[in-house]
N, C-alpha and C positions, 0 to 999 in steps of 0.2 A: 148150650149157659144156664146152669140151674140156679133156683132160687138165690139161697146163698151165695152163691158167686156174685147175682144181678144187684143183689144189694151190698156187697161190699164193694163193688168196681162202684159202684155212685156215691157211695163213702165217700172213698176216693177221694174221688170226680169234690162231691163235694166240700172238704179238703183241702185241694191246692187250687178252685174257683177265692174258698174264704182267706187260702197264702196268699196270693193275685188282690186279695180287695186290699187286705192286712199292708202288704208293700204299698200299692199304692197308698193309703193312707199316709202310711211316715213317708213317702220319700215331697208330697206335697207338707206333712210339716214341716221335713224343718227348717235349716234356720238358715241365710243366701249366707253365699258366704263371700266374702268384705274381703279376701287376701288380695285382691286383685289390686285394690279403690287406691288412688294416692291419693292420700292423706290430705295432702299439702295442695292439691289440687282439688279437691270436695269440697275443700276451707273459701278457699277461692271461690268460689259459686261454678265449677264450671262442672259442663253436665262429659257426663264419662261416658263410653263408648267403646266399645269392645267387644272385635270378631271373634276374637283371639290372637297367640304368638306373631302369622304371619299376615295378621293386619285384613282377612278376605274371610270372607264368612266361607263359615263352618257348618252352616250350617247350628249356631248358636253362638247370641248376640246377649250384650250384657249391661244396662248401663246404669246409672245407682248420679240424685243429686241429693244433692241439702232445699229441703223448701221449710223455712218462715212460716208457719201453718199445724194444729195439730191433725195429727189421725182421723180424727170423726170428720176435717174439714175438709181432706183429701181425697180422705175415703165415696168422701158425696163428685169430687170430682171426679173419682177414675170409676165410681159405679154406675155416671150418663152415659151411657154408651151412642145412643141417641143428641149428644153434642158432634161429636166424633166427626162426622166434616165439614161441621167449625177451623177443626186447625190438624188434621190430613188428609195429606191433596189426593190420600190413593183410595181415600173414602167414599163414598157421595151417599149412603143411607145406612143406617145401623136401626132395628127397630125390633122390638122387643115380640118373642113370640110365644115364650110359659112359663113358669114362676114356676120352679119342687122348690121340697124341705120345705113351705110352710112359710119361703118363702129366701130357707138362705144357700138360695143356688134362683139364674137365671139361663132361657135357650137368645138367646141375639141371634138376628138375620141380616150380614155385611152383605151391602154392594158392592162390590172395588174394585177398581183400574188402574196397574202398577202403572205402567206405560201406556202412554194418548195413541201411539202405534197399537194397541195391542185389545180385544176384545174387555170388556165389563166381566163379572162371574160372579160369582152369590153363594153363600159360604154358608153358615154355620158355627158356632160356639160358645159352651159352658163358663158361667160363670158362677164356684160355688165356692160363699163369701163362708168369712170368722172374721167378724168385728174385733179390733178397730187395728188388724195385721197381720192380715193377709189376705191375696184374691187371684184363687185358683181361674186360671184361662182352658180348657179344652178343644180338641177336637170335633164337632156333632159331623159335618158333612161339608163337602168343593172337596173345590180339586188340588189344595193340603193334606201327602202324606201324611205326616206331621203337624200338628201346631195342641205346643205344652206348652205354657206359664205361666210366667207366676208372679205379681207386684208382692213385695212384701214393705209395711212400711216398720218401723222404729226409730221410734220416739228417741232424740237424745239431749231437749230440754226439751223445761213449757216453752211450747209455743215452737217446737224446733224438732222435724220428724224427715228420715233419712231417709227417701225412696228409692227400695234395689230394683230391678227389673231386670229376669230373665224367659226370655225363649228360647223353644227346639222349635224348627220352623224347615219343615223337606218337601218345595213342593213338588205337585204327581208330574208328570209327564205334558201336563199342559202350559202349566207356565218353569221355562226354561232357567236354573239355576239362578244362571249370571247376571238373568235381570232381574232376580232380586237385588242384589245384593243393597243395588244405591236404591230403588222407593224405601229399602227395610228401614239403612240406615237413617235418611230421608226423617219417615217416620215416627221413628222411635226417641231421635232428638225431637224430632217436632212434636209428640208428648210428653215426652221427660220440661219439654219447653210451657208449653199449656201444663200440665198437674200446674208446677210451677206457681203461672201466673197465675191461674183461677183461683187459686189454694189462697195467694199472698195480698191476692188486691177481688178475693169474693166476686171475683167477672160471673 
């Protein structure tokens, strides 16, 4: 391959890479889908959990709740991964590994146990922060093939915020999908409850 051809090939490769990055950035910046939310239920302070039309886990879970607190207060709770074992049954430890981009992102290592008869496992994930609007969750390493989520904080009125969560997750060969459904639903529900309680009471 000639030098001009080499240069042209690498230019196209760089353009594809840039396009891929832009697509990822655009996807993470999208506003949350609120169409699935039952407004009567959420205004009654129900925590809404959605597995899809069949009400069974198909790789995506969504959750939403109203919290009587400001986005800044809720943000402090969501970004405190080290406290997750206090309210998530499957999480044993969560520790900070690295801080990146002048504090705009952090990598955490989490030890988890989904069922009592299953061995514990470790995985790492990255949190990208857009204060006080959204937190993006992406896989770094571990048994999950896909781990991609977003927390959105949508102000409703002064002192009241709609918290919306979306998680796309696919277990790897070490975690059968049917074993993920129940602990995932439980942990997402417990996480939403804890976020609301800790944000509203200042725990």
